[in-house]
C-alpha positions in Angstrom: 0.0 0.0 0.0 1.4 3.4 -0.9 1.9 6.2 1.6 -0.7 8.2 -0.2 -3.4 5.5 0.5 -2.4 5.0 4.2 -4.9 6.4 6.6 -3.2 7.9 9.7 -4.6 6.7 13.0 -5.6 9.6 15.3 -5.7 9.6 19.1 -8.1 11.8 21.1 -6.9 15.3 21.8 -4.7 15.8 24.8 -6.0 18.0 27.7 -9.6 17.4 26.7 -11.2 14.4 28.4 -13.6 12.0 26.7 -16.5 13.4 28.8 -15.7 17.0 27.6 -15.5 15.8 24.0 -18.9 14.1 24.3 -20.3 17.4 25.6 -18.7 19.2 22.6 -20.3 16.8 20.3 -23.7 17.4 22.0 -23.2 21.2 21.5 -22.3 20.9 17.8 -25.4 18.7 17.3 -27.6 21.2 19.1 -26.2 24.1 17.1 -26.6 22.2 13.8 -30.2 21.0 14.5 -31.8 18.0 12.9 -30.5 19.2 9.5 -26.9 18.7 10.7 -25.9 22.2 9.6 -22.1 22.9 9.5 -21.1 25.3 12.2 -17.9 27.5 11.9 -15.3 26.5 14.5 -15.2 30.1 15.8 -18.9 29.9 16.6 -18.5 26.6 18.4 -15.5 28.0 20.3 -17.5 31.0 21.5 -20.6 28.9 22.5 -18.5 26.3 24.3 -16.2 28.9 25.9 -13.1 27.1 24.8 -10.4 28.1 22.3 -10.8 27.5 18.6 -7.5 25.5 18.8 -9.0 23.1 21.3 -12.1 22.6 19.1 -9.9 22.0 16.1 -7.7 19.6 17.9 -10.6 17.5 19.2 -12.2 17.1 15.7 -9.5 14.8 14.4 -10.4 11.8 16.5 -14.2 12.5 16.4 -14.0 12.6 12.7 -12.1 9.4 12.4 -14.5 7.8 14.9 -17.4 8.6 12.5 -19.1 11.2 14.7 -18.0 14.5 13.0 -17.6 15.9 9.5 -15.5 18.9 8.5 -16.5 21.4 5.9 -14.0 24.2 5.1 -13.4 25.4 8.6 -16.8 24.3 9.9 -18.0 21.2 11.7 -21.2 19.1 11.6 -22.2 15.9 13.3 -22.6 12.8 11.1 -25.9 10.9 11.1 -24.3 8.6 13.7 -23.1 11.5 15.7 -26.6 13.0 15.8 -28.0 9.6 16.8 -25.5 9.3 19.6 -26.3 12.7 21.0 -30.0 12.0 20.9 -29.5 8.7 22.7 -27.3 10.3 25.3 -30.1 12.8 26.1 -32.5 9.9 26.6 -30.6 7.0 28.0 -26.8 6.7 28.6 -26.9 2.9 28.4 -28.5 2.9 25.0 -25.9 5.5 23.8 -23.0 3.3 24.9 -24.5 0.3 23.2 -24.9 2.3 20.0 -21.3 3.5 20.1 -20.1 -0.1 20.8 -21.8 -1.3 17.7 -20.6 1.7 15.6 -17.0 1.2 16.5 -16.6 -2.6 16.1 -14.5 -2.2 12.9 -12.4 0.8 14.0 -8.6 0.5 14.3 -8.7 1.3 18.0 -11.4 -1.3 18.8 -9.5 -4.0 16.9 -6.2 -2.9 18.5 -7.5 -3.0 22.0 -9.0 -6.4 21.3 -5.7 -7.7 20.0 -3.8 -6.4 23.0 -6.3 -7.7 25.6 -7.0 -11.1 24.0 -4.2 -12.8 26.0 -5.4 -11.2 29.3 -6.1 -7.9 31.1 -3.6 -5.0 31.2 -3.1 -2.1 33.4 -4.8 1.1 32.0 -1.5 2.8 31.5 0.0 -0.2 29.8 -2.9 -0.4 27.3 -2.7 3.3 26.7 1.0 3.1 25.8 0.3 0.2 23.4 -2.5 2.1 21.7 -0.5 5.3 21.4 2.7 3.7 20.3 4.1 5.6 17.3 1.2 8.0 17.4 2.0 10.3 20.3 4.8 10.9 22.8 2.2 11.7 25.5 0.6 9.0 27.5 -2.4 11.2 28.2 -3.9 10.8 24.7 -3.7 7.0 25.0 -5.4 7.2 28.4 -8.2 9.2 26.9 -8.6 6.5 24.2 -8.9 3.9 26.9 -11.6 6.0 28.5 -13.5 6.2 25.2 -13.3 2.5 24.7 -14.6 1.9 28.3 -17.5 4.3 27.6 -18.3 2.4 24.4 -18.3 -0.9 26.3 -15.5 -2.3 24.1 -13.2 -2.7 27.2 -14.0 -2.7 30.9 -11.8 -0.7 33.3 -12.1 -2.1 36.8 -11.8 0.1 39.9 -8.2 -0.8 40.4 -7.3 0.3 36.8 -7.0 -3.2 35.3 -8.6 -3.3 31.8 -10.5 -6.4 30.6 -11.8 -7.2 27.2 -15.5 -6.5 27.3 -18.0 -9.1 26.2 -19.3 -6.6 23.6 -15.9 -6.2 21.9 -15.3 -7.2 18.2 -13.8 -10.5 19.1 -16.0 -11.4 22.1 -18.3 -14.4 21.8 -22.0 -13.9 22.6 -22.8 -15.1 26.1 -24.6 -18.5 26.4 -27.9 -17.8 28.0 -31.6 -18.0 27.4 -31.8 -14.2 26.8 -33.6 -13.8 23.5 -32.0 -10.7 22.0 -29.5 -11.3 19.1 -28.7 -7.8 17.8 -28.0 -4.3 18.9 -31.0 -3.1 16.9 -33.3 -5.3 19.0 -31.8 -4.0 22.2 -32.1 -0.3 21.3 -35.7 -0.8 20.2 -36.9 -2.2 23.5 -39.3 -0.1 25.7 -37.5 1.6 28.6 -38.7 -0.7 31.3 -37.9 -3.8 29.3 -34.5 -2.4 28.3 -33.5 -1.8 31.9 -34.6 -5.3 32.9 -32.7 -6.9 30.1 -29.5 -4.9 30.7 -29.6 -6.0 34.4 -30.0 -9.6 33.3 -27.0 -9.3 31.0 -24.9 -7.6 33.6 -25.7 -10.3 36.1 -24.8 -13.0 33.6 -21.6 -11.4 32.3 -20.2 -10.5 35.7 -20.9 -14.0 37.0 -19.0 -15.5 34.0 -16.1 -13.1 34.7 -16.3 -13.4 38.4 -16.3 -9.7 39.1 -18.7 -7.3 40.8 -20.2 -4.6 38.5 -19.5 -1.0 39.3 -22.3 1.3 40.5 
């Protein structure tokens, strides 16, 4: 493959946590409306009360992750980005499941799966592996681990040990009598049923792993 056809992998921006990046995405979606209008970076910067440089630096990873589009100095959420922000406003668990499904084929999900397939790693160790050759700062790799944890691709335990999540690209579906077979079925459930099913899956998966779920 020639250098011209090689896509450069991008880490999340440094100094800008995954939670703040999610809020920035929410803001861009709100400003763009249902039509997903492109908003100039300067306007986003003023509304978010952060520098234009910070906005611009954050867009690289969000664009590669399929959540943002760039248009001549302006930003707009993608259809997937808009869907994520709407789900976040309604139900955080549904939003995380949606992102898990969206990211299954991304370089960072596949890389994390490869590194964790042989067993869990410390959060800092996984961050260094993910960021190798991409950044000299560990912080950006740590933010990527946080993103992966939010997207249910990995599970970061309280002590900082990172496990491969059962929703990761290489994970096998749990053996159970639970009837759902696709992310679409889960997302389409009524709220009460969704909560009950998620609790059932949590109980099953944590019993298989032998861990206690975090609050």
